[in-house]
N, CA, C and O of each residue as an XYZ file, in Angstrom:
656
protein
N     194.749    151.806     49.277
C     194.220    152.043     48.018
C     194.119    153.539     48.276
O     193.547    153.923     49.297
N     194.570    154.290     47.528
C     194.385    155.782     47.087
C     192.959    156.005     45.969
O     191.933    156.683     46.027
N     193.556    155.017     44.950
C     192.587    155.373     43.606
C     192.613    154.317     42.935
O     193.650    153.678     42.754
N     191.362    153.957     42.429
C     191.060    152.687     41.470
C     190.615    153.455     40.372
O     189.840    154.393     40.560
N     191.121    153.086     38.973
C     190.479    154.241     37.416
C     190.838    153.117     36.725
O     191.660    152.230     36.955
N     189.972    153.345     35.721
C     190.121    152.634     34.256
C     188.672    152.324     33.838
O     187.766    152.874     34.464
N     188.401    151.527     32.876
C     187.132    151.078     32.181
C     186.606    150.102     32.885
O     187.065    148.979     32.679
N     185.849    150.213     33.584
C     184.724    149.191     34.546
C     183.419    149.578     34.922
O     183.145    150.775     34.826
N     182.534    148.764     35.344
C     181.177    148.867     35.378
C     181.133    149.624     36.993
O     181.374    148.814     37.888
N     180.892    150.876     37.402
C     180.998    151.486     38.340
C     180.087    151.026     39.735
O     180.234    151.383     40.904
N     179.003    150.003     39.067
C     178.486    149.269     40.263
C     179.120    148.267     40.955
O     178.671    147.589     41.879
N     180.133    148.230     40.464
C     181.078    146.935     41.290
C     181.499    147.852     42.600
O     181.782    147.282     43.654
N     181.526    149.085     42.512
C     182.004    149.620     43.768
C     180.826    150.592     44.483
O     180.989    151.725     44.936
N     179.681    149.853     44.443
C     178.257    150.576     44.840
C     178.318    150.687     46.448
O     177.894    151.690     47.022
N     178.757    149.818     46.993
C     178.646    149.680     48.693
C     180.130    150.047     49.254
O     180.545    149.864     50.399
N     180.869    150.654     48.067
C     182.272    150.945     48.923
C     181.894    152.056     50.077
O     182.294    151.961     51.237
N     181.052    153.138     49.580
C     180.963    154.356     50.487
C     180.500    153.739     52.138
O     180.873    154.411     53.099
N     179.764    152.572     52.366
C     179.581    152.056     53.174
C     180.766    152.142     54.637
O     180.666    152.474     55.818
N     181.795    151.667     53.793
C     183.080    151.193     54.572
C     184.297    152.230     54.471
O     185.282    152.070     55.191
N     184.217    153.238     53.616
C     185.203    154.430     53.432
C     184.478    155.534     53.045
O     183.274    155.450     52.804
N     185.156    156.658     52.954
C     184.666    158.117     52.351
C     185.070    157.985     50.600
O     186.259    157.848     50.312
N     184.354    158.020     49.836
C     185.118    157.886     48.440
C     184.550    158.997     47.682
O     183.532    159.604     48.016
N     185.359    159.268     46.492
C     184.599    160.153     45.615
C     184.470    159.102     44.360
O     185.292    158.200     44.201
N     183.371    159.309     43.500
C     183.442    158.705     42.281
C     183.234    159.657     41.364
O     182.330    160.474     41.542
N     184.120    159.703     40.129
C     184.679    160.335     39.314
C     184.465    159.518     37.662
O     184.739    158.370     37.311
N     183.934    160.540     36.995
C     183.968    159.862     35.656
C     184.061    161.290     34.602
O     183.803    162.430     34.988
N     184.404    160.992     33.479
C     184.363    161.931     32.080
C     183.565    161.268     31.271
O     183.549    160.042     31.375
N     182.777    161.880     30.349
C     182.002    161.941     29.335
C     182.077    162.367     28.197
O     182.548    163.494     28.348
N     181.930    162.214     27.210
C     182.015    162.689     25.922
C     180.762    162.861     25.392
O     179.886    162.061     25.722
N     180.440    164.001     24.422
C     178.957    163.706     23.787
C     178.845    162.480     22.803
O     179.623    162.302     21.866
N     177.740    161.616     23.137
C     177.441    160.396     22.639
C     177.900    160.139     21.419
O     178.655    159.178     21.270
N     177.497    161.020     20.223
C     177.742    160.862     19.082
C     179.210    161.012     18.851
O     179.790    160.166     18.169
N     179.735    161.835     19.270
C     181.429    162.134     18.939
C     182.058    160.653     19.678
O     182.714    159.821     19.052
N     181.792    160.577     20.744
C     182.310    159.080     21.392
C     182.055    157.961     20.391
O     182.913    157.148     20.047
N     180.782    157.992     19.950
C     180.601    156.410     19.079
C     181.402    156.383     17.857
O     181.840    155.335     17.383
N     181.651    157.906     17.187
C     182.031    157.981     16.063
C     183.741    157.830     16.377
O     184.431    157.268     15.527
N     184.161    158.187     17.219
C     185.778    158.201     17.733
C     185.969    156.608     18.131
O     186.878    156.002     17.565
N     185.202    155.966     19.017
C     185.103    154.685     19.239
C     185.500    153.867     17.768
O     186.449    153.093     17.644
N     184.635    154.204     16.822
C     184.701    153.348     15.733
C     186.191    153.659     15.186
O     186.809    152.643     14.869
N     186.890    154.904     15.016
C     187.717    155.023     14.150
C     188.855    154.528     15.120
O     189.810    154.047     14.510
N     188.987    154.537     16.676
C     189.956    153.939     17.259
C     190.098    152.577     17.206
O     191.195    152.020     17.249
N     188.847    151.905     17.098
C     189.133    150.395     16.482
C     189.587    150.318     15.362
O     190.321    149.339     15.231
N     189.440    151.110     14.217
C     189.668    150.821     12.948
C     191.450    151.009     12.746
O     192.196    150.434     11.953
N     191.753    152.027     13.782
C     193.262    152.221     13.845
C     194.095    151.194     14.508
O     195.207    150.806     14.151
N     193.406    150.817     15.508
C     194.136    149.758     16.509
C     193.519    148.464     16.858
O     192.772    148.050     17.744
N     194.324    147.818     15.464
C     193.864    146.357     15.556
C     194.725    145.324     15.181
O     195.348    145.226     14.124
N     194.707    144.454     16.267
C     195.746    143.327     16.460
C     194.563    142.153     16.729
O     193.680    142.208     17.585
N     194.813    141.028     15.705
C     193.664    140.336     15.704
C     193.977    139.063     16.797
O     193.324    138.042     17.011
N     195.027    139.468     17.290
C     195.240    138.289     18.296
C     195.005    138.917     19.603
O     195.049    138.158     20.572
N     194.738    140.294     19.836
C     194.379    140.709     21.042
C     193.250    141.537     21.069
O     193.407    142.637     21.599
N     192.280    141.291     20.671
C     191.280    142.112     20.827
C     190.009    141.053     20.848
O     190.027    139.904     20.407
N     188.905    141.735     21.474
C     187.577    141.356     21.803
C     186.957    140.694     20.457
O     187.256    141.112     19.338
N     186.427    140.057     20.589
C     185.224    139.246     19.286
C     184.452    140.620     18.592
O     184.327    140.748     17.374
N     184.098    141.338     19.316
C     182.914    142.367     18.691
C     184.082    143.336     17.790
O     183.615    143.810     16.753
N     185.145    143.581     18.005
C     186.034    144.631     17.494
C     186.775    143.815     16.314
O     187.248    144.419     15.352
N     186.859    142.287     16.448
C     187.648    141.597     15.447
C     186.408    141.515     14.482
O     186.736    141.801     13.330
N     185.283    141.253     14.604
C     184.244    141.013     13.841
C     183.904    142.490     12.946
O     183.685    142.511     11.734
N     183.917    143.605     13.787
C     184.039    144.520     13.108
C     184.761    145.017     11.988
O     184.309    145.462     10.933
N     186.045    144.873     12.386
C     187.228    144.960     11.322
C     186.886    144.318     10.179
O     186.635    144.846      9.096
N     186.881    142.709     10.552
C     187.240    141.637      9.388
C     185.806    141.966      8.388
O     185.814    141.846      7.163
N     184.705    142.363      9.133
C     183.276    142.460      8.201
C     183.644    143.707      7.366
O     183.084    143.804      6.274
N     184.345    144.487      7.662
C     184.361    145.874      7.549
C     183.079    146.852      7.497
O     182.462    147.430      6.602
N     182.967    146.730      9.180
C     181.436    147.772      8.961
C     182.002    149.059      8.379
O     183.161    149.430      8.193
N     180.729    149.664      8.132
C     181.045    150.981      7.648
C     180.755    151.951      9.115
O     180.206    151.432     10.087
N     181.144    153.228      9.121
C     180.835    154.146     10.195
C     179.459    153.797     10.118
O     179.329    152.965     11.016
N     178.376    153.947      9.576
C     177.005    153.798      9.672
C     176.293    152.489     10.517
O     175.446    152.682     11.389
N     176.661    151.441     10.213
C     176.721    150.035     10.777
C     177.212    149.840     11.805
O     176.643    149.009     12.512
N     178.259    150.396     12.257
C     178.775    150.531     13.630
C     177.977    151.157     14.613
O     177.609    150.720     15.703
N     177.686    152.624     13.881
C     177.104    153.527     14.969
C     175.831    153.584     15.195
O     175.289    154.159     16.139
N     175.055    152.670     13.876
C     173.399    152.256     14.481
C     173.216    150.678     14.568
O     172.173    150.054     14.375
N     174.536    150.150     14.919
C     174.435    148.790     15.258
C     173.864    148.487     16.833
O     174.289    149.066     17.831
N     173.027    147.666     16.827
C     172.872    147.148     18.211
C     173.932    146.973     19.306
O     173.869    147.264     20.501
N     175.098    146.323     18.462
C     176.353    146.240     19.565
C     176.774    147.308     20.637
O     177.050    147.107     21.819
N     176.759    148.442     19.971
C     177.144    149.339     20.504
C     176.380    150.564     21.078
O     176.821    151.568     21.638
N     175.196    150.219     20.798
C     173.782    150.914     21.593
C     173.945    151.287     22.736
O     174.118    150.374     23.543
N     173.963    152.765     23.301
C     173.482    153.590     24.647
C     174.963    152.871     25.593
O     174.829    152.496     26.758
N     176.088    152.798     24.966
C     177.156    152.298     25.972
C     177.439    153.095     27.305
O     177.958    152.607     28.309
N     177.058    154.269     27.170
C     176.933    154.835     28.536
C     175.902    154.446     29.576
O     176.084    154.339     30.789
N     174.963    154.283     28.997
C     173.737    153.757     29.880
C     173.952    152.245     30.422
O     173.481    151.831     31.482
N     174.635    151.589     29.641
C     174.988    150.218     29.706
C     176.245    150.224     30.854
O     176.229    149.244     31.599
N     177.039    150.947     31.022
C     178.358    151.023     31.624
C     177.644    151.643     33.138
O     178.114    151.289     34.219
N     176.724    152.390     33.066
C     176.232    153.209     34.332
C     175.221    152.528     34.778
O     174.583    152.915     35.757
N     174.938    151.441     34.135
C     173.416    150.756     34.922
C     173.404    150.457     36.174
O     174.274    149.795     36.740
N     172.142    151.056     36.825
C     172.213    150.428     38.150
C     173.507    151.734     39.173
O     173.796    151.545     40.355
N     173.925    152.640     38.539
C     174.885    153.451     39.438
C     174.420    155.093     38.946
O     174.830    155.626     37.914
N     173.514    155.708     39.902
C     172.703    157.168     39.298
C     174.004    158.204     39.183
O     174.955    158.250     39.964
N     173.815    158.929     38.135
C     174.905    159.977     37.710
C     175.124    160.812     39.570
O     176.197    161.059     40.120
N     173.845    161.038     40.072
C     174.147    161.696     41.253
C     175.243    161.083     42.377
O     175.753    161.710     43.305
N     175.455    159.651     42.014
C     176.785    159.290     42.957
C     177.985    159.890     42.629
O     178.860    159.884     43.495
N     178.226    160.441     41.491
C     179.618    160.763     40.960
C     179.682    162.365     41.776
O     178.742    163.160     41.801
N     181.027    162.571     42.402
C     181.232    163.792     42.843
C     181.464    164.534     41.956
O     180.979    165.659     42.077
N     182.226    164.263     40.799
C     182.814    164.898     39.658
C     182.306    164.093     37.853
O     182.553    162.948     37.476
N     181.772    164.892     37.302
C     181.533    164.355     35.940
C     182.301    165.455     35.238
O     181.890    166.607     35.376
N     183.474    165.199     34.431
C     184.182    165.987     33.892
C     183.397    165.614     32.237
O     182.976    164.474     32.042
N     183.281    166.637     31.200
C     182.976    166.707     30.156
C     183.788    167.033     28.911
O     183.996    168.212     28.625
N     184.163    166.237     28.306
C     185.325    166.468     27.520
C     185.433    167.812     26.369
O     186.415    168.315     25.822
N     184.072    168.103     26.289
C     184.195    169.358     25.278
C     184.311    170.351     26.213
O     184.345    171.353     25.499
N     184.387    170.690     27.239
C     185.166    171.220     28.451
C     186.478    171.144     29.279
O     186.853    171.637     30.343
N     187.110    170.175     28.182
C     188.324    169.314     28.910
C     189.163    170.695     29.832
O     189.202    170.673     31.063
N     189.560    171.419     29.313
C     190.465    172.636     30.166
C     189.644    172.657     31.364
O     189.865    171.821     32.241
N     188.587    173.647     31.518
C     188.226    174.072     32.701
C     187.790    172.911     33.495
O     187.964    172.956     34.713
N     187.133    171.668     32.846
C     186.596    170.674     33.750
C     187.886    170.215     34.502
O     187.912    170.127     35.730
N     188.787    169.972     33.828
C     190.498    169.382     34.027
C     190.902    170.440     35.527
O     191.301    170.076     36.633
N     190.658    171.593     35.095
C     191.243    172.888     36.012
C     190.781    172.569     37.744
O     191.398    172.335     38.784
N     189.159    172.735     37.288
C     188.023    172.268     38.510
C     188.745    171.005     39.126
O     189.269    171.087     40.237
N     188.761    170.223     38.636
C     188.856    168.660     38.936
C     190.185    168.364     39.807
O     190.175    167.588     40.763
N     191.417    169.120     39.339
C     192.687    169.452     40.074
C     192.522    170.091     41.422
O     192.703    169.590     42.532
N     192.196    171.127     41.141
C     192.082    172.239     42.209
C     191.139    171.471     43.519
O     191.566    171.240     44.651
N     190.000    171.220     43.085
C     188.861    170.390     44.391
C     189.281    169.330     44.473
O     189.187    168.959     45.643
N     189.874    168.329     43.623
C     190.059    166.692     44.334
C     191.700    166.514     44.376
O     191.972    165.630     45.189
N     192.497    166.891     43.960
C     193.808    167.023     44.191
C     194.259    167.873     44.633
O     195.469    167.653     44.673
N     193.950    169.164     45.189
C     194.369    169.927     45.930
C     195.132    171.486     45.438
O     195.208    172.593     45.970
N     195.685    170.827     43.994
C     196.710    171.797     43.393
C     196.389    171.840     41.946
O     196.061    170.809     41.359
N     196.471    173.031     41.322
C     196.192    172.642     39.925
C     197.169    172.061     39.141
O     198.279    172.306     39.613
N     197.218    171.299     38.000
C     198.134    170.472     37.142
C     198.041    170.999     35.873
O     197.133    171.779     35.586
N     199.013    170.605     34.960
C     198.766    170.643     33.604
C     197.957    169.701     32.662
O     198.494    168.596     32.746
N     196.963    169.653     31.852
C     196.259    168.587     31.372
C     197.311    167.554     30.179
O     198.099    168.065     29.384
N     197.145    166.511     30.276
C     197.634    165.768     29.412
C     196.873    165.573     28.526
O     195.742    165.687     28.998
N     196.822    165.282     27.234
C     196.230    164.918     25.949
C     196.831    163.523     25.246
O     197.682    163.642     24.364
N     196.419    162.345     25.612
C     196.565    161.110     25.296
C     195.646    160.482     24.366
O     194.464    160.629     24.676
N     195.872    159.828     23.321
C     194.642    159.007     22.325
C     193.972    159.954     21.583
O     192.799    159.718     21.293
N     194.531    161.069     21.187
C     193.690    162.153     20.489
C     193.817    161.565     18.762
O     194.890    161.311     18.216
N     192.528    161.444     18.147
C     192.588    161.143     16.994
C     192.611    162.064     16.187
O     193.273    163.018     16.597
N     192.082    162.224     15.008
C     192.134    163.697     14.277
C     190.666    163.862     13.698
O     189.648    163.324     14.135
N     190.792    164.803     12.521
C     189.228    165.591     12.523
C     188.528    164.297     11.849
O     187.298    164.342     11.843
N     189.120    163.175     11.294
C     188.024    162.398     10.901
C     187.319    161.809     12.018
O     186.194    161.356     11.809
N     187.855    161.747     13.247
C     187.404    161.240     14.283
C     185.663    161.495     15.011
O     184.904    160.820     15.705
N     185.632    162.906     14.352
C     184.398    163.434     14.922
C     183.115    163.797     13.834
O     183.176    163.967     12.617
N     182.204    163.836     14.545
C     180.892    163.896     13.620
C     180.642    165.158     12.251
O     179.675    165.311     11.506
N     182.092    165.990     12.345
C     182.142    167.067     11.194
C     182.136    166.373      9.956
O     181.399    166.923      9.138
N     182.687    165.387      9.552
C     182.719    164.756      8.580
C     181.630    164.008      8.317
O     181.598    163.497      7.198
N     180.684    163.797      9.085
C     179.401    163.240      8.215
C     178.270    164.101      8.003
O     178.323    165.317      8.188
N     177.254    163.487      7.620
C     176.244    164.328      7.103
C     175.186    164.962      8.293
O     174.759    164.205      9.165
N     174.946    165.851      8.275
C     173.977    166.217      9.293
C     172.686    165.183      9.603
O     172.384    165.039     10.788
N     172.108    164.642      8.842
C     171.218    163.705      8.566
C     171.453    162.457      9.491
O     170.641    162.024     10.309
N     172.781    161.920      9.206
C     173.410    160.733      9.809
C     173.763    161.234     11.273
O     173.528    160.504     12.236
N     174.242    162.293     11.401
C     174.799    162.639     13.044
C     173.462    162.972     13.662
O     173.660    163.153     14.863
N     172.215    163.129     13.368
C     171.168    163.332     13.823
C     170.413    161.830     13.919
O     169.600    161.608     14.816
N     170.736    160.895     12.981
C     170.028    159.674     13.332
C     170.786    158.781     14.269
O     170.169    157.926     14.903
N     172.509    158.967     14.441
C     172.714    158.579     15.431
C     172.645    159.005     16.592
O     172.912    158.019     17.279
N     172.361    160.272     17.585
C     171.758    160.801     18.297
C     170.515    160.291     18.845
O     170.307    160.254     20.058
N     169.514    159.815     17.790
C     168.189    159.313     18.355
C     168.539    157.865     18.490
O     168.099    157.128     19.372
N     169.395    157.511     17.511
C     169.348    155.856     18.009
C     170.343    155.946     19.542
O     170.184    155.127     20.447
N     171.033    156.720     19.592
C     171.447    156.449     21.143
C     170.742    157.619     22.233
O     171.397    158.350     22.976
N     169.544    157.592     22.140
C     168.971    158.400     23.234
C     168.681    158.202     24.342
O     167.802    158.906     24.838
N     169.288    157.219     25.089
C     169.564    157.015     26.299
C     170.636    157.504     26.578
O     170.894    157.970     27.687
N     171.340    157.473     25.711
C     173.123    158.409     26.269
C     172.981    159.391     26.006
O     173.572    160.035     26.873
N     172.353    160.349     25.006
C     171.728    161.600     25.015
C     171.266    162.185     26.297
O     171.561    163.285     26.766
N     170.494    161.271     26.785
C     169.575    161.932     27.942
C     170.684    162.161     29.203
O     170.872    163.163     29.893
N     171.471    160.581     29.235
C     172.445    161.137     30.359
C     173.418    161.909     30.116
O     174.024    162.578     30.953
N     173.620    161.860     28.974
C     174.715    163.210     28.793
C     174.479    164.547     29.030
O     175.404    165.249     29.437
N     173.036    165.150     28.775
C     172.330    166.315     29.090
C     171.918    166.400     30.199
O     171.595    167.516     30.604
N     171.795    165.274     31.041
C     171.504    165.254     32.710
C     172.814    166.099     33.252
O     172.829    167.184     33.833
N     174.084    165.102     32.805
C     175.211    165.405     32.985
C     175.839    167.121     32.776
O     176.507    167.807     33.550
N     175.417    167.356     31.703
C     175.599    168.920     31.557
C     174.813    169.633     32.501
O     175.418    170.292     33.347
N     173.669    169.621     32.507
C     172.495    170.260     34.118
C     173.484    169.718     35.244
O     173.748    170.601     36.059
N     173.974    168.745     35.449
C     174.575    168.466     36.880
C     175.698    169.489     36.978
O     175.842    170.216     37.961
N     176.624    169.508     35.715
C     177.946    170.005     35.935
C     177.637    171.836     35.961
O     178.323    172.617     36.621
N     176.754    172.139     35.306
C     176.493    173.884     35.689
C     175.873    173.876     36.990
O     176.202    174.904     37.580
N     175.125    173.160     37.676
C     174.371    173.168     38.674
C     175.416    173.153     39.906
O     175.075    173.740     40.933
N     176.744    172.473     39.849
C     177.420    171.914     40.859
C     178.939    172.746     41.045
O     179.677    172.511     42.001
N     179.254    173.696     40.030
C     180.209    174.479     40.207
C     179.997    175.872     39.331
O     179.377    176.016     38.277
N     180.775    176.923     40.179
C     180.470    177.916     39.518
C     181.427    178.079     38.288
O     182.510    177.502     38.188
N     180.845    179.013     37.281
C     181.687    178.779     36.006
C     182.153    180.357     36.014
O     182.907    180.782     35.139
């Protein structure tokens, strides 16, 4: 096995380095932008036969963006996914706001040669916080404080681990 990728809890592989040399890699997005994008993605991509119960509930109850972003169901998802798996265990954390630079660094250092980045699943301008009031964006950031702290730590690690 050369690579395992997808959306999963990394703690599942926490003991793997005891058996083989591995690099853990992830990408993070600003938590406010991430939860807003998540909302719009679920609104755009709904098939009531093939969605988890929360997604179905959100669409059927026609949640507002405020209800979704400030609801306990999706609060601090990064912190939930990374529970028990310290950021320091990652060999690389890409930040989507620096996608081109981080992708170039990643391909050079982990794949051995540069590669052209691809962009899939790109929303439109409505998937960003720019369409919301500053007050709501601030409220969402405070509500997802654990993820904001994680993200700030990842940004500091990014700067300390590689030359810019």
